[in-house]
BAVO-240909 format. One record per residue: residue in one letter; chain; x, y, z negated of N, C-alpha, C, CB in turn. Coordinates in steps of 0.05 Angstrom, whole numbers. Atoms other than C-alpha are relative to their C-alpha. Glycine has a CB too. Layout:
# residues N
> rest,kette,n.c1,n.c2,n.c3,ca.c1,ca.c2,ca.c3,c.c1,c.c2,c.c3,cb.c1,cb.c2,cb.c3
> A,A,X,Y,Z,X,Y,Z,X,Y,Z,X,Y,Z
...
# end
This chain:
# residues 83
> rest,kette,n.c1,n.c2,n.c3,ca.c1,ca.c2,ca.c3,c.c1,c.c2,c.c3,cb.c1,cb.c2,cb.c3
> M,A,14,-24,8,-287,-914,-13,-31,-18,-23,-12,20,37
> N,A,29,4,11,-341,-931,-68,-28,13,4,3,2,-23
> P,A,24,-15,-7,-410,-913,-68,-3,27,-17,-24,-19,-4
> G,A,-8,-27,26,-397,-872,-136,12,26,17,30,-12,-29
> D,A,-27,-34,-12,-337,-823,-96,-23,15,15,38,-9,33
> R,A,11,-19,-17,-391,-809,-43,-21,20,-24,-17,-19,28
> K,A,25,-15,9,-446,-786,-93,19,24,-13,-24,-19,-22
> N,A,-14,-22,9,-395,-748,-130,9,22,18,20,-9,-11
> Q,A,-8,-22,-26,-367,-712,-67,-19,9,10,16,-10,23
> D,A,29,-19,-12,-439,-695,-47,-2,15,-23,-34,-17,9
> G,A,1,-21,18,-444,-668,-117,16,29,3,9,-13,-22
> V,A,-20,-20,5,-385,-626,-116,-11,15,28,36,-12,-4
> N,A,7,-16,-19,-412,-599,-42,-17,14,-8,-6,-9,21
> E,A,24,-11,13,-473,-583,-72,0,24,-18,-11,-19,-15
> A,A,-3,-29,20,-447,-540,-128,10,22,24,29,-2,-31
> F,A,-12,-18,-10,-400,-510,-79,-21,14,24,27,-10,9
> S,A,12,-17,-15,-455,-491,-28,-20,21,-19,-15,-18,22
> A,A,15,-20,17,-497,-457,-87,16,17,-8,-13,-10,-23
> Y,A,-26,-29,12,-434,-418,-113,-7,14,29,47,-11,-7
> Q,A,0,-14,-19,-434,-393,-37,-33,17,-1,8,-20,25
> K,A,24,-12,0,-505,-379,-42,-2,24,-18,-19,-19,-7
> A,A,-3,-16,28,-501,-342,-113,19,17,3,8,-16,-25
> A,A,-29,-17,1,-434,-307,-95,-10,29,4,24,-9,28
> P,A,1,-27,-7,-458,-239,-70,-23,13,-19,-6,2,32
> Y,A,14,-14,20,-510,-235,-124,17,3,-22,-25,-12,-8
> I,A,-23,-1,17,-450,-254,-175,11,32,0,22,-21,12
> N,A,-17,-11,-6,-412,-204,-143,-17,31,-5,13,-11,27
> A,A,18,-19,8,-466,-150,-147,-4,10,-28,-22,-7,8
> I,A,3,-10,31,-474,-155,-220,29,1,-15,-21,-24,-17
> Y,A,-27,-14,10,-396,-149,-235,3,23,8,23,-10,6
> A,A,-2,-29,-19,-396,-87,-189,-14,23,-27,-27,-1,38
> F,A,15,-12,14,-454,-65,-237,11,7,-27,-23,-13,-1
> I,A,-17,-7,34,-421,-79,-307,30,17,3,11,-37,-19
> G,A,-26,-27,6,-350,-50,-283,-11,30,3,27,-2,26
> A,A,-9,-17,-11,-371,10,-257,-17,11,-33,-7,8,35
> V,A,3,-5,24,-415,18,-330,22,8,-21,-11,-20,-7
> I,A,-17,-1,14,-354,3,-360,23,15,-4,4,-15,2
> L,A,-19,-20,-7,-303,42,-322,-11,28,-10,5,0,30
> F,A,7,-30,7,-346,106,-329,-3,8,-31,-27,8,13
> G,A,7,-3,29,-360,95,-402,26,2,-4,-18,-24,-16
> F,A,-33,-1,4,-284,87,-414,10,28,13,18,-30,18
> I,A,-22,-30,-13,-259,148,-370,-18,22,-28,-11,18,51
> G,A,26,-15,12,-328,182,-411,25,6,-27,-39,-23,-8
> W,A,-8,3,35,-294,164,-482,26,10,7,0,-36,-20
> W,A,-33,-15,-5,-218,181,-454,-4,30,-1,17,-8,34
> L,A,9,-29,-1,-248,253,-442,-14,7,-25,-18,6,25
> D,A,11,-9,30,-281,256,-508,27,5,-20,-22,-26,-14
> Q,A,-20,10,15,-218,232,-539,22,36,3,16,-37,18
> K,A,-21,-27,-8,-175,292,-503,-12,28,-8,6,3,35
> F,A,14,-21,5,-226,346,-513,-16,6,-28,-16,0,20
> H,A,14,8,23,-256,329,-578,-33,11,2,18,13,-26
> S,A,22,-11,-10,-325,331,-548,-19,-24,-6,3,9,29
> E,A,13,19,7,-355,268,-573,-30,0,-11,14,-9,-13
> P,A,-3,27,-33,-398,228,-538,-11,16,21,-24,-37,1
> L,A,11,-17,-27,-417,287,-494,10,-20,34,20,40,-1
> F,A,-11,11,-31,-370,256,-434,-2,-34,6,38,9,3
> M,A,10,25,4,-380,180,-459,-27,-7,9,1,-6,-25
> L,A,32,1,1,-456,186,-458,-8,9,39,-16,30,-30
> S,A,-2,-9,-27,-445,225,-388,18,-20,22,11,29,-2
> G,A,-12,21,-20,-398,171,-358,-14,-26,-5,33,-4,-3
> L,A,20,29,-4,-451,113,-382,-18,3,17,-17,-10,-23
> F,A,23,-1,-17,-505,141,-347,8,0,25,-17,21,-5
> L,A,-20,1,-33,-458,157,-282,-4,-26,5,37,7,0
> G,A,-8,34,-6,-439,80,-288,-26,-7,10,9,-21,-29
> L,A,25,11,-3,-513,62,-302,-13,7,34,-19,12,-26
> G,A,4,-12,-27,-529,99,-238,15,-9,27,7,25,-3
> L,A,-9,3,-25,-480,87,-185,4,-40,-9,33,25,8
> G,A,5,25,0,-486,9,-211,-22,-11,11,1,-6,-19
> F,A,35,-2,-10,-563,13,-193,6,1,31,-22,34,-13
> Y,A,2,-7,-24,-546,41,-127,16,-26,13,11,30,4
> S,A,-20,22,-13,-491,-12,-115,-24,-26,2,32,-9,-25
> L,A,23,17,-1,-547,-65,-134,-17,-6,18,-13,6,-14
> I,A,20,0,-21,-592,-47,-93,3,10,33,-19,17,-12
> K,A,-10,0,-31,-553,-30,-28,9,-27,3,24,23,8
> T,A,1,33,3,-537,-107,-46,-13,-11,12,-5,-10,-21
> A,A,19,10,2,-598,-128,-48,-14,0,25,-11,10,-19
> K,A,20,-5,-26,-624,-92,14,10,-13,20,-5,30,12
> K,A,-18,16,-14,-564,-121,54,-6,-28,-3,27,5,-7
> L,A,-1,32,2,-580,-189,29,-29,-12,16,1,-10,-38
> E,A,27,-3,-14,-648,-183,49,-7,3,33,-9,23,-11
> K,A,-9,-1,-35,-632,-160,126,9,-26,6,26,23,9
> K,A,-12,27,-11,-596,-226,125,-20,-25,8,19,-12,-22
> R,A,24,20,-6,-658,-262,115,-15,-8,27,-20,11,-13
# end
């Protein structure tokens, strides 16, 4: 085993460790973005169905923002308790 191989392996281990630490935060951001997109799309679809633009889309976006922030805060509190 070359000394350079050891250095490369340590770099991979450090990157993996950093990703493991960041994973809960990344998941929280994905949940936030997903909630906004999902409820915005549902609102847009309802607007198309009932010809009430932009009432349902805006309602869906605000609902998605609220649920996204709730999920984000809940995850942050859970991570704070683990520390």
